[in-house]
A tleap script that builds the chain and sets N, CA, C and O, in Angstrom:
source leaprc.protein.ff14SB
mol = sequence {
  NGLN LEU GLN VAL VAL GLU SER GLY GLY GLY
  LEU VAL GLN PRO GLY GLY SER LEU ARG LEU
  SER CYS LEU ALA SER GLY PHE THR LEU ASP
  TYR TYR ALA ILE GLY TRP PHE ARG GLN ALA
  PRO GLY LYS GLU ARG GLU TRP VAL SER TYR
  ILE ARG SER GLY SER THR ASN TYR ARG THR
  THR VAL LYS GLY ARG PHE THR ILE SER ARG
  ASP ASN ALA LYS ASN THR VAL TYR LEU GLN
  MET ASN SER LEU ARG PRO GLU ASP THR ALA
  ILE TYR PHE CYS ALA ALA THR SER GLY GLY
  TYR THR THR ASP LEU ARG LEU ARG VAL TRP
  ASP GLU TYR LYS TYR TRP GLY GLN GLY THR
  GLN VAL THR VAL SER CSER
}
set mol.1.N position { -238.424 21.420 17.649 }
set mol.1.CA position { -238.027 21.905 18.950 }
set mol.1.C position { -238.837 23.169 19.263 }
set mol.1.O position { -238.723 24.177 18.566 }
set mol.2.N position { -239.639 23.102 20.299 }
set mol.2.CA position { -240.489 24.217 20.699 }
set mol.2.C position { -239.882 24.909 21.920 }
set mol.2.O position { -239.594 24.269 22.932 }
set mol.3.N position { -239.695 26.204 21.809 }
set mol.3.CA position { -239.077 26.959 22.888 }
set mol.3.C position { -239.714 28.336 23.021 }
set mol.3.O position { -240.190 28.912 22.043 }
set mol.4.N position { -239.715 28.854 24.247 }
set mol.4.CA position { -240.045 30.237 24.517 }
set mol.4.C position { -238.950 30.802 25.413 }
set mol.4.O position { -238.461 30.117 26.312 }
set mol.5.N position { -238.568 32.052 25.167 }
set mol.5.CA position { -237.497 32.702 25.902 }
set mol.5.C position { -237.959 34.086 26.310 }
set mol.5.O position { -238.357 34.889 25.466 }
set mol.6.N position { -237.905 34.371 27.623 }
set mol.6.CA position { -238.303 35.674 28.149 }
set mol.6.C position { -237.114 36.619 28.216 }
set mol.6.O position { -235.965 36.194 28.335 }
set mol.7.N position { -237.417 37.909 28.138 }
set mol.7.CA position { -236.414 38.940 28.344 }
set mol.7.C position { -237.119 40.231 28.744 }
set mol.7.O position { -238.340 40.340 28.626 }
set mol.8.N position { -236.350 41.206 29.217 }
set mol.8.CA position { -236.878 42.526 29.509 }
set mol.8.C position { -237.041 42.860 30.969 }
set mol.8.O position { -237.447 43.975 31.297 }
set mol.9.N position { -236.739 41.938 31.857 }
set mol.9.CA position { -236.852 42.221 33.276 }
set mol.9.C position { -235.782 43.184 33.746 }
set mol.9.O position { -234.835 43.491 33.022 }
set mol.10.N position { -235.948 43.656 34.977 }
set mol.10.CA position { -234.994 44.584 35.541 }
set mol.10.C position { -235.488 45.189 36.832 }
set mol.10.O position { -236.484 44.746 37.403 }
set mol.11.N position { -234.777 46.213 37.287 }
set mol.11.CA position { -235.109 46.942 38.507 }
set mol.11.C position { -235.797 48.249 38.146 }
set mol.11.O position { -235.301 49.009 37.313 }
set mol.12.N position { -236.935 48.507 38.771 }
set mol.12.CA position { -237.701 49.713 38.485 }
set mol.12.C position { -238.317 50.238 39.777 }
set mol.12.O position { -238.616 49.462 40.684 }
set mol.13.N position { -238.504 51.547 39.861 }
set mol.13.CA position { -239.133 52.155 41.028 }
set mol.13.C position { -240.645 51.963 40.992 }
set mol.13.O position { -241.216 51.790 39.915 }
set mol.14.N position { -241.297 51.989 42.141 }
set mol.14.CA position { -242.757 51.936 42.150 }
set mol.14.C position { -243.354 53.018 41.264 }
set mol.14.O position { -242.914 54.168 41.278 }
set mol.15.N position { -244.359 52.634 40.498 }
set mol.15.CA position { -244.960 53.533 39.531 }
set mol.15.C position { -244.326 53.497 38.163 }
set mol.15.O position { -244.860 54.079 37.219 }
set mol.16.N position { -243.201 52.830 38.035 }
set mol.16.CA position { -242.505 52.734 36.774 }
set mol.16.C position { -243.071 51.665 35.866 }
set mol.16.O position { -244.081 51.032 36.173 }
set mol.17.N position { -242.390 51.472 34.725 }
set mol.17.CA position { -242.863 50.560 33.689 }
set mol.17.C position { -241.746 49.668 33.186 }
set mol.17.O position { -240.573 50.041 33.206 }
set mol.18.N position { -242.128 48.487 32.736 }
set mol.18.CA position { -241.247 47.558 32.046 }
set mol.18.C position { -242.046 46.851 30.970 }
set mol.18.O position { -243.260 46.683 31.096 }
set mol.19.N position { -241.367 46.438 29.915 }
set mol.19.CA position { -241.983 45.609 28.893 }
set mol.19.C position { -241.213 44.304 28.782 }
set mol.19.O position { -240.021 44.298 28.475 }
set mol.20.N position { -241.897 43.207 29.032 }
set mol.20.CA position { -241.316 41.892 28.900 }
set mol.20.C position { -241.609 41.328 27.515 }
set mol.20.O position { -242.655 41.605 26.929 }
set mol.21.N position { -240.677 40.534 27.002 }
set mol.21.CA position { -240.837 39.893 25.708 }
set mol.21.C position { -240.747 38.384 25.863 }
set mol.21.O position { -239.991 37.874 26.690 }
set mol.22.N position { -241.521 37.685 25.062 }
set mol.22.CA position { -241.504 36.231 25.018 }
set mol.22.C position { -241.340 35.815 23.568 }
set mol.22.O position { -242.288 35.887 22.786 }
set mol.23.N position { -240.146 35.383 23.208 }
set mol.23.CA position { -239.851 34.976 21.844 }
set mol.23.C position { -240.116 33.488 21.683 }
set mol.23.O position { -239.554 32.668 22.408 }
set mol.24.N position { -240.969 33.142 20.736 }
set mol.24.CA position { -241.319 31.756 20.472 }
set mol.24.C position { -240.555 31.244 19.258 }
set mol.24.O position { -240.377 31.966 18.277 }
set mol.25.N position { -240.110 30.005 19.327 }
set mol.25.CA position { -239.432 29.370 18.208 }
set mol.25.C position { -239.911 27.933 18.074 }
set mol.25.O position { -240.261 27.286 19.061 }
set mol.26.N position { -239.921 27.442 16.837 }
set mol.26.CA position { -240.344 26.083 16.582 }
set mol.26.C position { -241.836 25.898 16.419 }
set mol.26.O position { -242.300 24.783 16.179 }
set mol.27.N position { -242.594 26.971 16.545 }
set mol.27.CA position { -244.040 26.902 16.359 }
set mol.27.C position { -244.557 28.285 16.013 }
set mol.27.O position { -243.863 29.288 16.180 }
set mol.28.N position { -245.777 28.318 15.535 }
set mol.28.CA position { -246.423 29.560 15.140 }
set mol.28.C position { -247.430 29.967 16.204 }
set mol.28.O position { -248.214 29.146 16.680 }
set mol.29.N position { -247.398 31.240 16.572 }
set mol.29.CA position { -248.271 31.729 17.636 }
set mol.29.C position { -249.748 31.548 17.324 }
set mol.29.O position { -250.563 31.436 18.239 }
set mol.30.N position { -250.097 31.519 16.064 }
set mol.30.CA position { -251.498 31.374 15.682 }
set mol.30.C position { -252.138 30.119 16.255 }
set mol.30.O position { -253.350 30.088 16.471 }
set mol.31.N position { -251.349 29.096 16.500 }
set mol.31.CA position { -251.885 27.810 16.938 }
set mol.31.C position { -251.646 27.533 18.416 }
set mol.31.O position { -251.922 26.427 18.882 }
set mol.32.N position { -251.148 28.491 19.152 }
set mol.32.CA position { -250.837 28.313 20.561 }
set mol.32.C position { -251.361 29.470 21.389 }
set mol.32.O position { -251.507 30.594 20.910 }
set mol.33.N position { -251.640 29.160 22.648 }
set mol.33.CA position { -251.895 30.183 23.648 }
set mol.33.C position { -250.607 30.456 24.410 }
set mol.33.O position { -249.844 29.536 24.702 }
set mol.34.N position { -250.368 31.724 24.731 }
set mol.34.CA position { -249.203 32.128 25.499 }
set mol.34.C position { -249.677 32.722 26.820 }
set mol.34.O position { -250.513 33.626 26.842 }
set mol.35.N position { -249.142 32.212 27.904 }
set mol.35.CA position { -249.467 32.721 29.223 }
set mol.35.C position { -248.257 33.309 29.906 }
set mol.35.O position { -247.123 32.903 29.655 }
set mol.36.N position { -248.512 34.272 30.775 }
set mol.36.CA position { -247.494 34.824 31.667 }
set mol.36.C position { -247.825 34.416 33.097 }
set mol.36.O position { -248.959 34.562 33.555 }
set mol.37.N position { -246.821 33.904 33.789 }
set mol.37.CA position { -246.915 33.560 35.196 }
set mol.37.C position { -245.789 34.237 35.947 }
set mol.37.O position { -244.806 34.668 35.345 }
set mol.38.N position { -245.927 34.332 37.256 }
set mol.38.CA position { -244.861 34.902 38.065 }
set mol.38.C position { -244.757 34.150 39.382 }
set mol.38.O position { -245.724 33.558 39.861 }
set mol.39.N position { -243.557 34.189 39.957 }
set mol.39.CA position { -243.307 33.501 41.216 }
set mol.39.C position { -242.333 34.320 42.057 }
set mol.39.O position { -241.208 34.594 41.639 }
set mol.40.N position { -242.782 34.704 43.239 }
set mol.40.CA position { -241.939 35.402 44.196 }
set mol.40.C position { -241.300 34.389 45.135 }
set mol.40.O position { -241.843 33.298 45.314 }
set mol.41.N position { -240.157 34.719 45.742 }
set mol.41.CA position { -239.497 33.790 46.661 }
set mol.41.C position { -240.417 33.347 47.781 }
set mol.41.O position { -241.058 34.169 48.436 }
set mol.42.N position { -240.479 32.042 47.996 }
set mol.42.CA position { -241.299 31.486 49.054 }
set mol.42.C position { -242.780 31.431 48.763 }
set mol.42.O position { -243.560 31.037 49.629 }
set mol.43.N position { -243.189 31.814 47.571 }
set mol.43.CA position { -244.599 31.810 47.209 }
set mol.43.C position { -244.846 30.915 46.010 }
set mol.43.O position { -243.921 30.565 45.277 }
set mol.44.N position { -246.096 30.551 45.821 }
set mol.44.CA position { -246.467 29.705 44.703 }
set mol.44.C position { -246.536 30.503 43.407 }
set mol.44.O position { -246.757 31.714 43.406 }
set mol.45.N position { -246.341 29.793 42.318 }
set mol.45.CA position { -246.490 30.400 41.002 }
set mol.45.C position { -247.931 30.843 40.790 }
set mol.45.O position { -248.865 30.118 41.132 }
set mol.46.N position { -248.108 32.025 40.230 }
set mol.46.CA position { -249.447 32.526 39.993 }
set mol.46.C position { -249.586 33.045 38.566 }
set mol.46.O position { -248.644 33.586 37.985 }
set mol.47.N position { -250.764 32.869 38.029 }
set mol.47.CA position { -251.070 33.313 36.688 }
set mol.47.C position { -251.205 34.829 36.636 }
set mol.47.O position { -251.742 35.441 37.559 }
set mol.48.N position { -250.723 35.424 35.568 }
set mol.48.CA position { -250.785 36.865 35.371 }
set mol.48.C position { -251.706 37.224 34.204 }
set mol.48.O position { -252.602 38.055 34.349 }
set mol.49.N position { -251.481 36.595 33.047 }
set mol.49.CA position { -252.216 36.959 31.845 }
set mol.49.C position { -252.052 35.867 30.800 }
set mol.49.O position { -251.151 35.035 30.901 }
set mol.50.N position { -252.919 35.869 29.801 }
set mol.50.CA position { -252.739 35.023 28.631 }
set mol.50.C position { -253.288 35.706 27.397 }
set mol.50.O position { -254.095 36.632 27.478 }
set mol.51.N position { -252.829 35.225 26.251 }
set mol.51.CA position { -253.357 35.654 24.966 }
set mol.51.C position { -253.543 34.418 24.091 }
set mol.51.O position { -252.668 33.555 24.017 }
set mol.52.N position { -254.684 34.349 23.440 }
set mol.52.CA position { -254.994 33.284 22.499 }
set mol.52.C position { -255.766 33.894 21.351 }
set mol.52.O position { -256.908 34.327 21.508 }
set mol.53.N position { -255.130 33.921 20.195 }
set mol.53.CA position { -255.711 34.583 19.041 }
set mol.53.C position { -256.077 36.012 19.437 }
set mol.53.O position { -255.208 36.769 19.869 }
set mol.54.N position { -257.330 36.388 19.299 }
set mol.54.CA position { -257.754 37.720 19.666 }
set mol.54.C position { -258.235 37.868 21.093 }
set mol.54.O position { -258.703 38.941 21.476 }
set mol.55.N position { -258.132 36.827 21.880 }
set mol.55.CA position { -258.642 36.827 23.238 }
set mol.55.C position { -257.514 37.037 24.246 }
set mol.55.O position { -256.466 36.397 24.157 }
set mol.56.N position { -257.735 37.933 25.201 }
set mol.56.CA position { -256.784 38.171 26.282 }
set mol.56.C position { -257.507 38.184 27.618 }
set mol.56.O position { -258.718 38.398 27.679 }
set mol.57.N position { -256.748 37.952 28.695 }
set mol.57.CA position { -257.322 38.001 30.023 }
set mol.57.C position { -256.229 38.290 31.041 }
set mol.57.O position { -255.049 38.054 30.782 }
set mol.58.N position { -256.636 38.810 32.221 }
set mol.58.CA position { -255.709 39.254 33.253 }
set mol.58.C position { -256.238 38.907 34.629 }
set mol.58.O position { -257.449 38.876 34.851 }
set mol.59.N position { -255.323 38.645 35.554 }
set mol.59.CA position { -255.745 38.519 36.933 }
set mol.59.C position { -256.149 39.890 37.445 }
set mol.59.O position { -255.694 40.909 36.927 }
set mol.60.N position { -256.997 39.918 38.454 }
set mol.60.CA position { -257.611 41.147 38.911 }
set mol.60.C position { -256.582 42.190 39.345 }
set mol.60.O position { -256.759 43.377 39.071 }
set mol.61.N position { -255.520 41.770 40.010 }
set mol.61.CA position { -254.562 42.705 40.581 }
set mol.61.C position { -253.711 43.429 39.544 }
set mol.61.O position { -253.075 44.431 39.874 }
set mol.62.N position { -253.680 42.953 38.302 }
set mol.62.CA position { -252.906 43.628 37.261 }
set mol.62.C position { -253.787 44.245 36.190 }
set mol.62.O position { -253.290 44.969 35.327 }
set mol.63.N position { -255.061 43.977 36.226 }
set mol.63.CA position { -255.967 44.494 35.209 }
set mol.63.C position { -255.972 46.022 35.226 }
set mol.63.O position { -256.103 46.645 36.280 }
set mol.64.N position { -255.829 46.609 34.044 }
set mol.64.CA position { -255.738 48.053 33.926 }
set mol.64.C position { -254.324 48.584 34.005 }
set mol.64.O position { -254.081 49.731 33.632 }
set mol.65.N position { -253.378 47.779 34.482 }
set mol.65.CA position { -251.973 48.173 34.565 }
set mol.65.C position { -251.106 47.434 33.554 }
set mol.65.O position { -250.163 48.007 33.009 }
set mol.66.N position { -251.417 46.167 33.302 }
set mol.66.CA position { -250.643 45.334 32.385 }
set mol.66.C position { -251.421 45.145 31.090 }
set mol.66.O position { -252.652 45.116 31.089 }
set mol.67.N position { -250.684 45.018 29.984 }
set mol.67.CA position { -251.280 44.752 28.687 }
set mol.67.C position { -250.471 43.685 27.967 }
set mol.67.O position { -249.260 43.827 27.798 }
set mol.68.N position { -251.136 42.617 27.543 }
set mol.68.CA position { -250.490 41.571 26.776 }
set mol.68.C position { -250.812 41.781 25.300 }
set mol.68.O position { -251.935 42.144 24.949 }
set mol.69.N position { -249.829 41.552 24.443 }
set mol.69.CA position { -250.021 41.738 23.011 }
set mol.69.C position { -249.143 40.760 22.244 }
set mol.69.O position { -248.273 40.103 22.816 }
set mol.70.N position { -249.384 40.676 20.945 }
set mol.70.CA position { -248.685 39.710 20.104 }
set mol.70.C position { -248.248 40.356 18.808 }
set mol.70.O position { -248.999 41.116 18.197 }
set mol.71.N position { -247.025 40.050 18.391 }
set mol.71.CA position { -246.493 40.485 17.110 }
set mol.71.C position { -246.199 39.223 16.308 }
set mol.71.O position { -245.172 38.576 16.516 }
set mol.72.N position { -247.093 38.876 15.401 }
set mol.72.CA position { -246.946 37.631 14.655 }
set mol.72.C position { -245.718 37.631 13.749 }
set mol.72.O position { -245.086 36.591 13.563 }
set mol.73.N position { -245.378 38.783 13.189 }
set mol.73.CA position { -244.223 38.863 12.304 }
set mol.73.C position { -242.933 38.515 13.037 }
set mol.73.O position { -242.032 37.908 12.458 }
set mol.74.N position { -242.843 38.894 14.303 }
set mol.74.CA position { -241.668 38.605 15.114 }
set mol.74.C position { -241.829 37.358 15.965 }
set mol.74.O position { -240.900 36.965 16.672 }
set mol.75.N position { -243.003 36.730 15.906 }
set mol.75.CA position { -243.306 35.554 16.719 }
set mol.75.C position { -243.028 35.823 18.196 }
set mol.75.O position { -242.428 35.004 18.892 }
set mol.76.N position { -243.474 36.982 18.654 }
set mol.76.CA position { -243.179 37.448 19.996 }
set mol.76.C position { -244.445 37.929 20.686 }
set mol.76.O position { -245.290 38.585 20.075 }
set mol.77.N position { -244.565 37.597 21.961 }
set mol.77.CA position { -245.621 38.104 22.822 }
set mol.77.C position { -245.001 39.060 23.834 }
set mol.77.O position { -243.929 38.789 24.374 }
set mol.78.N position { -245.671 40.170 24.087 }
set mol.78.CA position { -245.183 41.179 25.004 }
set mol.78.C position { -246.110 41.306 26.202 }
set mol.78.O position { -247.313 41.063 26.109 }
set mol.79.N position { -245.528 41.690 27.320 }
set mol.79.CA position { -246.292 42.068 28.494 }
set mol.79.C position { -245.825 43.450 28.918 }
set mol.79.O position { -244.757 43.603 29.511 }
set mol.80.N position { -246.636 44.453 28.609 }
set mol.80.CA position { -246.351 45.818 29.023 }
set mol.80.C position { -246.874 46.019 30.434 }
set mol.80.O position { -248.064 45.836 30.690 }
set mol.81.N position { -245.997 46.392 31.345 }
set mol.81.CA position { -246.339 46.535 32.753 }
set mol.81.C position { -246.152 47.992 33.161 }
set mol.81.O position { -245.034 48.506 33.153 }
set mol.82.N position { -247.241 48.647 33.513 }
set mol.82.CA position { -247.230 50.031 33.961 }
set mol.82.C position { -247.675 50.119 35.410 }
set mol.82.O position { -248.255 49.177 35.951 }
set mol.83.N position { -247.399 51.253 36.032 }
set mol.83.CA position { -247.793 51.498 37.419 }
set mol.83.C position { -247.381 50.352 38.326 }
set mol.83.O position { -248.182 49.852 39.115 }
set mol.84.N position { -246.140 49.946 38.211 }
set mol.84.CA position { -245.658 48.782 38.943 }
set mol.84.C position { -245.632 49.029 40.443 }
set mol.84.O position { -245.368 50.139 40.904 }
set mol.85.N position { -245.908 47.986 41.181 }
set mol.85.CA position { -245.949 48.005 42.637 }
set mol.85.C position { -244.928 47.029 43.199 }
set mol.85.O position { -244.553 46.076 42.516 }
set mol.86.N position { -244.467 47.245 44.434 }
set mol.86.CA position { -243.524 46.295 45.028 }
set mol.86.C position { -244.029 44.864 45.024 }
set mol.86.O position { -243.234 43.936 44.875 }
set mol.87.N position { -245.319 44.662 45.182 }
set mol.87.CA position { -245.870 43.317 45.184 }
set mol.87.C position { -245.845 42.646 43.814 }
set mol.87.O position { -246.160 41.462 43.703 }
set mol.88.N position { -245.474 43.389 42.771 }
set mol.88.CA position { -245.263 42.788 41.457 }
set mol.88.C position { -243.896 42.128 41.333 }
set mol.88.O position { -243.627 41.454 40.340 }
set mol.89.N position { -243.040 42.310 42.313 }
set mol.89.CA position { -241.700 41.736 42.278 }
set mol.89.C position { -241.774 40.212 42.232 }
set mol.89.O position { -242.407 39.589 43.085 }
set mol.90.N position { -241.126 39.617 41.233 }
set mol.90.CA position { -241.157 38.174 41.048 }
set mol.90.C position { -240.310 37.814 39.836 }
set mol.90.O position { -239.884 38.683 39.076 }
set mol.91.N position { -240.077 36.526 39.671 }
set mol.91.CA position { -239.583 36.020 38.406 }
set mol.91.C position { -240.790 35.794 37.502 }
set mol.91.O position { -241.758 35.139 37.889 }
set mol.92.N position { -240.718 36.339 36.306 }
set mol.92.CA position { -241.814 36.222 35.355 }
set mol.92.C position { -241.469 35.190 34.290 }
set mol.92.O position { -240.385 35.222 33.709 }
set mol.93.N position { -242.397 34.279 34.041 }
set mol.93.CA position { -242.238 33.217 33.063 }
set mol.93.C position { -243.285 33.356 31.970 }
set mol.93.O position { -244.433 33.708 32.243 }
set mol.94.N position { -242.893 33.083 30.744 }
set mol.94.CA position { -243.881 32.870 29.710 }
set mol.94.C position { -243.954 31.382 29.402 }
set mol.94.O position { -242.985 30.648 29.593 }
set mol.95.N position { -245.105 30.951 28.929 }
set mol.95.CA position { -245.347 29.547 28.676 }
set mol.95.C position { -246.309 29.408 27.507 }
set mol.95.O position { -247.113 30.300 27.236 }
set mol.96.N position { -246.215 28.278 26.820 }
set mol.96.CA position { -247.015 28.039 25.626 }
set mol.96.C position { -247.753 26.719 25.732 }
set mol.96.O position { -247.260 25.758 26.323 }
set mol.97.N position { -248.932 26.687 25.154 }
set mol.97.CA position { -249.697 25.457 25.038 }
set mol.97.C position { -250.525 25.506 23.771 }
set mol.97.O position { -250.891 26.583 23.299 }
set mol.98.N position { -250.820 24.342 23.223 }
set mol.98.CA position { -251.709 24.261 22.076 }
set mol.98.C position { -253.129 24.424 22.592 }
set mol.98.O position { -253.799 23.450 22.936 }
set mol.99.N position { -253.571 25.670 22.640 }
set mol.99.CA position { -254.781 26.017 23.383 }
set mol.99.C position { -256.043 26.171 22.569 }
set mol.99.O position { -257.001 26.790 23.033 }
set mol.100.N position { -256.070 25.630 21.378 }
set mol.100.CA position { -257.239 25.796 20.526 }
set mol.100.C position { -258.515 25.247 21.124 }
set mol.100.O position { -259.598 25.783 20.890 }
set mol.101.N position { -258.394 24.185 21.894 }
set mol.101.CA position { -259.559 23.555 22.505 }
set mol.101.C position { -259.554 23.672 24.022 }
set mol.101.O position { -260.249 22.921 24.707 }
set mol.102.N position { -258.780 24.602 24.545 }
set mol.102.CA position { -258.637 24.788 25.977 }
set mol.102.C position { -259.563 25.890 26.463 }
set mol.102.O position { -259.696 26.930 25.817 }
set mol.103.N position { -260.201 25.660 27.597 }
set mol.103.CA position { -261.127 26.641 28.149 }
set mol.103.C position { -260.375 27.797 28.793 }
set mol.103.O position { -259.187 27.699 29.098 }
set mol.104.N position { -261.097 28.890 28.989 }
set mol.104.CA position { -260.530 30.042 29.671 }
set mol.104.C position { -260.034 29.664 31.062 }
set mol.104.O position { -258.971 30.120 31.482 }
set mol.105.N position { -260.782 28.845 31.772 }
set mol.105.CA position { -260.395 28.450 33.118 }
set mol.105.C position { -259.058 27.727 33.123 }
set mol.105.O position { -258.200 28.016 33.957 }
set mol.106.N position { -258.873 26.791 32.203 }
set mol.106.CA position { -257.644 26.019 32.163 }
set mol.106.C position { -256.438 26.879 31.798 }
set mol.106.O position { -255.330 26.594 32.251 }
set mol.107.N position { -256.620 27.905 31.006 }
set mol.107.CA position { -255.516 28.773 30.618 }
set mol.107.C position { -255.019 29.640 31.766 }
set mol.107.O position { -254.036 30.364 31.604 }
set mol.108.N position { -255.663 29.586 32.902 }
set mol.108.CA position { -255.210 30.296 34.092 }
set mol.108.C position { -254.443 29.392 35.048 }
set mol.108.O position { -254.041 29.833 36.125 }
set mol.109.N position { -254.236 28.138 34.670 }
set mol.109.CA position { -253.596 27.145 35.531 }
set mol.109.C position { -252.248 26.754 34.930 }
set mol.109.O position { -252.143 26.480 33.735 }
set mol.110.N position { -251.220 26.733 35.780 }
set mol.110.CA position { -249.863 26.548 35.260 }
set mol.110.C position { -249.648 25.214 34.570 }
set mol.110.O position { -248.910 25.151 33.587 }
set mol.111.N position { -250.275 24.135 35.056 }
set mol.111.CA position { -249.992 22.822 34.487 }
set mol.111.C position { -250.715 22.568 33.168 }
set mol.111.O position { -250.597 21.483 32.599 }
set mol.112.N position { -251.448 23.538 32.685 }
set mol.112.CA position { -252.010 23.446 31.348 }
set mol.112.C position { -250.948 23.701 30.272 }
set mol.112.O position { -251.111 23.288 29.124 }
set mol.113.N position { -249.877 24.372 30.643 }
set mol.113.CA position { -248.875 24.802 29.679 }
set mol.113.C position { -247.750 23.780 29.548 }
set mol.113.O position { -247.263 23.244 30.543 }
set mol.114.N position { -247.344 23.518 28.306 }
set mol.114.CA position { -246.380 22.462 28.009 }
set mol.114.C position { -244.945 22.957 27.904 }
set mol.114.O position { -244.014 22.211 28.207 }
set mol.115.N position { -244.753 24.191 27.483 }
set mol.115.CA position { -243.420 24.716 27.196 }
set mol.115.C position { -243.198 25.991 27.991 }
set mol.115.O position { -244.025 26.903 27.975 }
set mol.116.N position { -242.070 26.041 28.686 }
set mol.116.CA position { -241.767 27.128 29.613 }
set mol.116.C position { -240.406 27.742 29.341 }
set mol.116.O position { -239.454 27.046 28.988 }
set mol.117.N position { -240.328 29.049 29.509 }
set mol.117.CA position { -239.051 29.730 29.487 }
set mol.117.C position { -238.345 29.642 30.821 }
set mol.117.O position { -238.861 29.051 31.770 }
set mol.118.N position { -237.157 30.235 30.892 }
set mol.118.CA position { -236.338 30.177 32.096 }
set mol.118.C position { -236.652 31.277 33.094 }
set mol.118.O position { -236.204 31.215 34.239 }
set mol.119.N position { -237.404 32.273 32.688 }
set mol.119.CA position { -237.805 33.338 33.580 }
set mol.119.C position { -236.929 34.568 33.472 }
set mol.119.O position { -235.758 34.490 33.100 }
set mol.120.N position { -237.519 35.707 33.804 }
set mol.120.CA position { -236.792 36.970 33.861 }
set mol.120.C position { -237.206 37.709 35.125 }
set mol.120.O position { -238.392 37.786 35.446 }
set mol.121.N position { -236.232 38.250 35.839 }
set mol.121.CA position { -236.479 38.852 37.144 }
set mol.121.C position { -237.016 40.269 36.995 }
set mol.121.O position { -236.459 41.085 36.260 }
set mol.122.N position { -238.103 40.549 37.702 }
set mol.122.CA position { -238.662 41.894 37.808 }
set mol.122.C position { -238.621 42.298 39.276 }
set mol.122.O position { -239.182 41.611 40.129 }
set mol.123.N position { -237.964 43.405 39.567 }
set mol.123.CA position { -237.870 43.912 40.929 }
set mol.123.C position { -238.393 45.342 40.967 }
set mol.123.O position { -237.911 46.207 40.235 }
set mol.124.N position { -239.380 45.583 41.822 }
set mol.124.CA position { -239.979 46.903 41.979 }
set mol.124.C position { -239.648 47.381 43.385 }
set mol.124.O position { -240.161 46.843 44.366 }
set mol.125.N position { -238.801 48.382 43.479 }
set mol.125.CA position { -238.320 48.836 44.780 }
set mol.125.C position { -237.850 50.277 44.688 }
set mol.125.O position { -237.329 50.712 43.661 }
set mol.126.N position { -238.042 51.015 45.785 }
set mol.126.CA position { -237.550 52.377 45.878 }
set mol.126.C position { -236.184 52.433 46.545 }
set mol.126.O position { -235.619 53.515 46.705 }
savepdb mol mol.pdb
quit
């Protein structure tokens, strides 16, 4: 049984920070890529970041503000979000795929990922 579960969302003021967690079970992170996606009401799901082994990547609008990392001992991936903006408000999802042979381009597309969490709400508002 392969599962990922997100946590750490909440309400924060513009300029504030949050750290999201993605706990993986039933598989080892070494053999999977983990992606973060987000979806605001009435908008399409969009890719935020991914990590695969030592490789990470970010969409342009979060680069320099967000950092993705992995703790293999805890089988957990984190998304540290700093300098948050109102436009970052969304439900954030983590997702997993067996990405050993997957290109960078495909890891930015939601349907590449096989296993999804239920999401955690992030609200940035004054």
